[in-house]
Structures are given as structure tokens and as C-alpha cells.
C-alpha angles and dihedrals in degrees: 000000000000124000090238093053095050112106126172118219092262092052092048092051091048091053095044097044098035113148100155128128091282090080090050095055103028108026123125092272103016093062089070092045090052091052092047091049091054092047091048093046096049093043093049095046091047092053098043104037132048121253113256092241090064090058099054118140112188101173102058122141111259099190127076116255094249093058114121094238092049091051089048090053089053092052092046092051091051100041103029105028094159091062100032097093129102109267128228109197114213107207109199115192137174124172108237094026140304110275129229088249089056091053091050090052091050092049092048090050092054092046088056092047090054092050098039109023121205119248109286091006109157104181144341127193114247094253091147090064096050122099113252091249091062092053091047089056089062093058120109119263093266089044091235099112140049128180119204126176135224116187124211134193115278089225092064115103126220094267092052091046090049091054091048093051090047089055089047092054090049090054089050092052089050093048099044099032090230138067109254091178089066095044119108117250093227094048131095094248124095109266132196130201123180113216138146123088093316095050092045092049092050093048094047092052091045092054093054093044092053090045096056100075096036091048093051093047093046092048094049093047093048094049091047093050093048093049092049092049094046101040101020090213122117092200094051091047090057098048096072091043091051090050093048090046091055091045091052090044089058097036096053097058093039091055091038090056092047090051093045090052090051095244093121139011121224130193134190094258093056091048092050094052091041089059092053091046093051095052096042102043093031092056090048093055090048092051093052089062097037095052092051090047091053092050093052095046087066091062104026123068095196110074089199094056090044091052093046090052091047091052091049093048098046108027094080093053091044093050092046092048092049093046090050092055093044093053093045091052093046088058085074086074086077090066120108093198107091099222091056093043093049091056095059102075100037092048097043095043091050092051091044092053090043090053090053090050091050091053098042116017097039093052089048093051091047090051091051095049096033115175089349087074087080097045128177092021097046116183114230137174118254091255091051091050090048094050091046092050092048092049090054094041092241129136115276109255115237122217114217123215107245115241094181116114093205123193091310092059092047091050093050093048097049110024097146094052092046094049091047095049097043095045092049091047095047092041091052091051091045091053090066090062089073089067096054117128118209132209135191093192105126091192091065089063092058124091111261092244093054111123098236092047093049089050091051092049090055091050090050091052098042103031140008111304086227090072088075092073116001118200118242112223117193124186131187100215092181085219091289108087117069116238095215092050089053090051090054091050092049093046090055094058111112097225096047118095104184136000124199126224113274116272120208120235117252095224105021109039091195091066112090125193129209129187107219126193117199121215092233133062104292090221094052126104088243093059091043090056088057094064099076089036091054091047091050092049093053093044089054090049089054090050090051089050090055104266106134100195109036094163109115093018096089125066129180115197137172135076096306092053090047092052090048091054089044089058093047095047093042092053090048090052093048093050090051105038100045094060090043092053091047090049094049095048090046090053093048092050091049091054093045101042100025088214125117094191097051092044092054096051094040091055092041093052093050091050090049089049090052094053089044090053089048092051095044091045090053091052091052097041096042104036100023101039097026098236113157093209142356126241113274094234094060099087095055095044093046093045095053093048098040098045093046098041094037091054089057091071093047091050092050094048098040093047088055091050092046091055095045096049087067089065104032143022113293096246091052089047090052093046095048093039092056093045095046095048094038100088097043095046091045092051092043091048092050092050094046093046089046094053091051090044088059086071088065089066091064121095092238114100096204090058092041090055094043092048094049096048095043093046091049091050092051091049091050090051092046099047105025115019101038102040098035120012102042098044091043091054089048090054091050094050092045113172088359089069088076097049127168086013119081122260116214109217117223114179102178114080118226122234117282121259124266132233 
């Protein structure tokens, strides 16, 4: 008797009398109805509702309205409207020195911009009216570089800003008779690079737009190649892709409609990662069912009965896995930072729809194709193989009883050694996570040859880096504090490079504004730390001047202040969401497994795996790729994905062990559970890690870092935590692993599996 053919009385009755949902979605007739329903739903939604890509908004405010920098922006717009726009910095450069003719062209350009403003242009300085000597005074020390600003409306999005800058460059070509934007920086021709907040915004959006198509193609090709290599069946390789395609076909218009109605906001970054998530996690869910179906086809002649049993055996784990990921992603709704909050609905909705497709469409497709799904390596029962061999006049193939213990047998025989080795290894890797340095500098995530980054590099070499994005300090003096005295105080601060003369507010004359340039990169952590220090210094100056309650009378605006608030809000979200995700997953596991002990060590191992991935990722990114720091948003993103997706594999394996221990001794259940789920979880882990690794091929460092760390975490779960650490801990706990649930003792081992 083979292990696969053994069925207890309860199992036999369940198969014979099965009337579950499997018959509704994958019966002889209902399989076609299921497919037609999916075609009808996707077709109808596509025709009636807009695609999610058409509803992208890439210039949405990320910070809450009560953030200091947001309040400062409101004050600046009211009191200093001429300087409240978003600046594009035009960096003019010529090796050997900018000529007099170059300056005349620049002045003529600004005269034209005053007479005929660009779309969404807010303000330009009157450079065309200045004498040539005044413009020459603004040149760098070696006279090779000049920086001139153009301010645009804050309401303009990145696409609108991009169109305006394109028109600006066309005017420059017309004025100069050449194309400075295409000129090399180290050449003798006049070159131009557009940087500053406008240039950075345009480049960031352009990177994601260019990444969408290439990311989709790379992901599809990778999943297809992996499936072909693992299962060697072209039909089977297409089934998960078809399911993911249908899921995306339904997800896109659903999210598009939600965005059109104003219920959610979507951006290109969220859509890019959502695509990867759909293909990776969606393929995993499909494989959980497909692998069980293939196993049962070797012991069950009826493909329908085999499929129904496969649905019964795997649907609970698939539903639980999907629900775990959906809830973990929905926890991002608690975030105050807009980019985190905007991810919650698109990600959770896409996984929810993919889960439905895995439990309905995939069974229907498997029912339609049957054993042909696995062509040319079609699984058959021993009797079917015998009949086939006899019909062809060939020798009857003999199945040998496997004597190999496999990984499961090894784990069961040496649990203490395995726990010791894996914990030490993962703990050592996790220890490196304590040395991670974080950055909120968006420029560092750009390729070095990106226009806005090249422009910033020139400014840093020729001028103060702070000129890229000056801070706007505004002070309500209440008519008591002296503006010139404040300027002297500000000018004496060690980290301040230059301070402008005080400007009087347009509405409240007691509000004075100063443009302040820091000595350090305005996007660096060092500059960000100066924002609260600057605010405290000015508040103290107001107290010294006789103002008793200076709180609320000092505002610091600009990109540095925005980045500072981004860091503060992001850290708040991380401190809140990580415990919530852990709590949600713990609760779900308790309900599913009904075991406090197992829940605790399953959650603990995934958390350990996360910190190990973070530490290993830091070693690769810092020492291998040469990055000085990783983006501050990476830990939260990686945690939510790794803990939710990593728990999937534990759920699938543990649920298998939990079922088997009702029919055999616990150690045998663990051994066979590990061996049976090994191939499917390994293949699923490789595919999921591969899809996230595709992100590392993009020219966006934040996605490169996220892709590397998430892929590493999935690989650690797949090859260390799931096959070794978790089952070894289960062996050590023994009956206690089920506490407070009841453990049904089975003393007599069942026959070994067959090959």
C-alpha cells in the first residue's frame, strides 16, 4: 500500500460525499461557467471602468496637514506669494567660463519668460532687466557656472511640470541656436541641467513611468521561465499566468473606479510594486493547489475526484495565506505618511482578487485541462501506467518504495543541532541590522547620469549645496523683535551658509521671511537635523526680545523641512504598524491553528527571518554595492511583505503536518509534511524571490534596495526557516506544540511514500 493511496474512513467519506465549493467551481459543467463568469466580469469591468494607470496621481501631498512643514507652506503662500512656488533650478555650465554671449542669451530668455510665461509658471526673477555686471557677480568662483530659478505653481503635477520644462528647453534651443541640455558637462559647449524640486519631481516620475512596462515584461518572462524549468510543462506554466492576468484585469478597473470616485489615490510606484506582488504571490497560491493536484493524480484515476480532493486539502491554507497578506497590507491604512497609506488598498485588493482567482479560476482551468495540464510529463496511477504500457507493448514500469529520509527525516533525527545552527546563523545576520544607516535623500536613489542629480552635483562643486533647496524661515515678530537682529543671529549659526535680507509679509507685516542656505546637502540627515535646532534658536531669540510664548510664531518650510517631517512621520508609522501587523498575524494563526505555542514560534521565526534579511541586505547594499545608507522607508515596506508572505509558507507546511498527525505519529507527520511540501514551497519561494529581485534591475535605488532585502528574506524563509528551523522546533516541543489544542496520538507508522 502506498502512502498516497491510504485513506482513512473519514477521508473516504469526505471524497465520496463531497459537495463543497469545489464542485461549484470545477465540476464537469461548472468549470465552463466559472471561466465564462471570469471572462464576463473582466470584460465588463474593463469596458465600464477606467484602468488604474489612467488615474495615477504622482504629486500628492504625503504629509498630514498639521505637519510643521505643511503649515509653513501655507504661511509662505499667504505672506510671500511671489516666492511660494516650486523652483526649477537651471544650472548653466561651460568649461573655461561662461561667456558674455551666454549671459545675454540667458537674459533674453528671462525677458521672454516675463512677457510670455510658461504653463503653470509662478514667478521668474527679473534677470532680463539686470545690468550684465549684476549677473556676472552670480557666477561661480571659476566663472564656469550660473544657477537661475524658475518657479512653478504648487498645484501642478509632475506631468504638467514636465511639459512646461520641455517647452522651456525648446525656448532655450531657439534662443541659443544649440541644445545645451544635450551638451556634455565636461565639453567646451554651454550645457544646461534642470534640477531643484521641479527637476527631481520630473525625473522621479519619469523613472517609474519607464519602469512600468519593463518591469511587467521582466516579471512575466521570469515567472514563465521558472515554471517551465520547474514543471517542464508549457500548459502548466501558462495556467498561473492566465490566472494572474485575469486577476489583474479585474483589479485594474476596480482600483481605477475607486480612484476616479476619489476613494483612494494611486501613484506609479504603488502600481509597479502591485504588479510584482500579483505575479509573485498569485503564482504561489496557484502552485499550492497545482502541486497537490499532481500528487493525487498519481493515486486517483478520476481527475475530477483528484481535483476535488486537492481543492479540499489546499483551499484552507490558500485562503488563510491570502487573508493574512490582505490584513497585513490593510494595516498600512493606519499610516499618516501618504505613500504608505496609498499602498494599503491597491495591494490588499489585488491580493484579495488574486486569492479568489486561485480558489475559483485555477481549479476551473485545471478541470478543463485535466492531466494534460502536466504534458508531456503526465502523472498517472500505477494501474493507468500498467494499462498504458501493455497497450504499447512496453515493459510495465515499477515504482520503488523510497528509502530516503529526505530533509524531513534529517530534521526529525537532529532537531537540537538544526535549531542551534539556524538560530546562530540567522541571529548573526540579524545583528548587522543594528548598524544600518538610513537616508531620506531622494537624489541618492537616482542614477548618477540623471539630469537633476548631475545639476545638483555641479551646484555642490561650484556653490554651496544648500542652494539646491533653501529653507524658508518665517517669524512672527509681533512688532517686538527686530528683523536685522534676527538676521545677525541666523548668520552666526555654524551650519548656516547664507541668510537673505528679511522680507515683510504681504498680509501680516509683522511676519518676516528669510531664505536660508545650509552648508550641507539639504536632503541629508545632517541638514534635516538642523530644522528643529533652527526653530529652537529663533524661538529663544523671540523670548530674549520679550515675546513670552514663541511657540507657533516660527515656521520652517522648504524641502529640508519636508524631509525632516517625512522622517518623523515615517518613524511614527513604523513604530505603530509593525506591532499591529504582528498582532493581526498572531490572532489569525491562533484562530487557524488553535495553538498558542505553535503561533508564538511561527511568528518569532518570521520576525527573526526579517531582521536577518535586513542585516544581510545591508551587507550587500553597503559593502557590495557601495551605498552609504538605505532609504528610510525600506524597513516598513520589507517588514509588511516579508512577515505576511513568509508566514504563507509556514501556514502551508504546518497545515499539512497538522492533518497528517491525525493519522500517524508526530515525528513521521513532520518528516513527511516537510518532504511533501518541500518542492512546492521551494519552487514558490524561488518564483516569489525572483519577482521581487526584478525590482533590483530598475534604475531606482529605493526599489533596488527593497527588492534585494525582500528577495533575501523570502529565500531565507524558503531554504532555512521553513524546511529546517520551524519543523525542528515542532519536533522539540512535541505534543506541547499543539497546546492548548488536543493532540491525537497515533503510535503505528504508516507505510512510506513511493516514488
